[in-house]
N, C-alpha and C positions, 0 to 999 in steps of 0.2 A: 195693639200688638205688644207694646212694652210691658203692660200689666200681665198679659197672658204669659210672656216669657218669664216674668218674675214668679208667677204662680206655678209654672212648670218647674222652676228651680226649687220652689218650696216643696212641691210634690217629691222631687228627687231626694231632697234632704229628709223628708218624712219617711220615704221608703228606706233610706239608709239607717235611720233610727230604728225602724221596724226590724231590719235585718241585723242590727246591732253593730254595724261597722260601715266604713266607706266602701263603695263598690268601685274598684279601679282596674280590675283585670278580667279577662274572659272567663276565668274560673269563678270570680265573684258573680258575673252576670249569669253564668250557667246555674249557679245556686239559686238565684232569683227566679229564673225560668222554671227550675224544677219545683219550686214551691207554689207556682201558680196552678189553679185548677186545670184539669185535663182539657176541659171544654174551652178554656180561655188562655191557651198557651201563646206566648209571643216569641218571635224569632230572635236569634242572637243578633242579627243585623239591626232589627228594630231597637233593641235595648242599647246596642253600641251607639246608634245615632242619637237616641234620646239622651244618653249620658255624655254625649260629645266625645266619645272614645274614637270615633271616626268623623270626618267632616260631614256636616248635615246641612243641606240647603233646602230641605223639604219641611213642610209644616207637619207636625206630629198629628196623626189621625186621632180623632176623638175616641174611637173605639179602643185604641191603645191606652189612652188616659183613663177611660172608664174601667178597664181591667185592673189597673194599678190602684185607682182610688177605691175600688171594691175591696181589695185586700185590706185597706186601712179602715174599712167599715162605713164608707160613704156610698150613697146610692149610685152615684155616677160622677163624672168630671164636673158637671154643672153644679151639683150639690157641694162638691169640694170647693169650687170657686166661690160660691155664694157665702161660704163660711170663712173663707180666708182673705177675700179681696179687700175687706175693710180694714184688716189689721196687718197688711204686709209691711208697711214702713216701720212700725214699732216692734214687730215680732220677728221679722225674717232674720235668721241666723244669729239670734241672741239667745243665750241660755248657758247651761252648765254642761260642759263636756265631762261626763262622770269619771272618765279615766284620767283626765288631766287636771280638772279643777276640784275634785272631791277627794281629800285624803282618806285613807283607811281609818275607820273609827268615827267618821263624821256621821251625825244623825241629821236627817232632813225630815221636816214636817211638811207634808203635801196636803193641800186642800183643793177640793173641786165640788161642783154642784151636783145634786143638792145636799148640802150639809155632810159631805164626806171628808174624812181625815185619815191619814196614814203616816205613821212614824217609821222611817226606814233607816238602816245603818249600813254603811259601806264596809264590806268584808275584805280580807286580804286577797281573796280570789278575784276581786273586782266586781263581784256580785253584790246585791243588796239583800238584806234580811229584814223582814217586817217585824217590828218591835211591838206595835200596837195599832189598832184601827178603830174607826167609828163609822158606823153605817156603810160599811164597804164589804164587798165580797172577799176581799183579801183577809187573810188570817195571820195572827202572830205565828212566826216560825216559817212562813212562806219565804222562798228565795227566788230571785229572778235577776236577769241582766237587763240593763237599759243603757244605751250609749249616750243619751242626751235627755236633759230635763229642762223644759222651757215653759215659763209662764205664758198662758194663752194657747198652749199646744197640748194635745193628748199625751199622756205618759204611755209608752208602749213597752210592756214588760215581756221579754222573750226568755227562752230557756227556763221556764217556770217550773219550780219544784215545790211540792207540798207532801210532807210525810214520806220523803224518798220516792215519790211518784212524779213523773213528768206530766204536766198539764198543758193545755193549749195556751197560746200567748194571751195576755190580758191587756186590755186598753182601759185606762182610767181617764175620765174627762173627755169622752169621745166627742161630745157636741161642743162644749165651751172651753175645753182645755183645763189645765191646772190653773187654779185661780190664785194660789199663794204658795210660795216656797220659802220656808225659814230654816235656819240651820244652826247646829251647835258643833263647833270644831271638836276634833278628837282630844282626849286628855293630853295636857302639856302644850297645847297650841294656844296662841293668843285668842282671847274670847272675842268673837265677832258678834254672834247671835243675830237676831233681827232678820229682815228679809235678805235673801241671797242676792247680792248686788248685781250679779251677772245674769240673773233670771229674768230680767226685762221688767 
């Protein structure tokens, strides 16, 4: 039961990364509900209980968890659990909060399997701009928002723009997550380089 509760917390954190912010109010929950497929809508009361916005003494139904993991690109809740259970202790809630931990002008080199690379730069708007890529569907000049970057977790890019056109959300490292995060601080900052220490 303890591991299942931790996995549900991990799912909630992943959903908030997907949405690009913490979900804390009924308005936030409604926006999540609105983005779900019409055939898989969840009720406000279900979401409030899952997020512990209201007291919850009931076991969350697996159908509810299936719907949310589908949004993240997993087949179902069991698929999500199989890919996260072995890494909970080292990966849970460790990473880069992009708005708090990444100064404007910082460049991050992200790598994921198989042989994918992407160099991104933090913009004043809080978004990231792609500088260069290797073997990725991302292109130089693409811009997107991501709230969290974590080694071992997928990168979920929302509010995606290419050539002034809005594109669907993009997921990098869907199966095995981001395998490496290195960074260069913005000009004028102390040179850290190397692996981002908070990336796990």
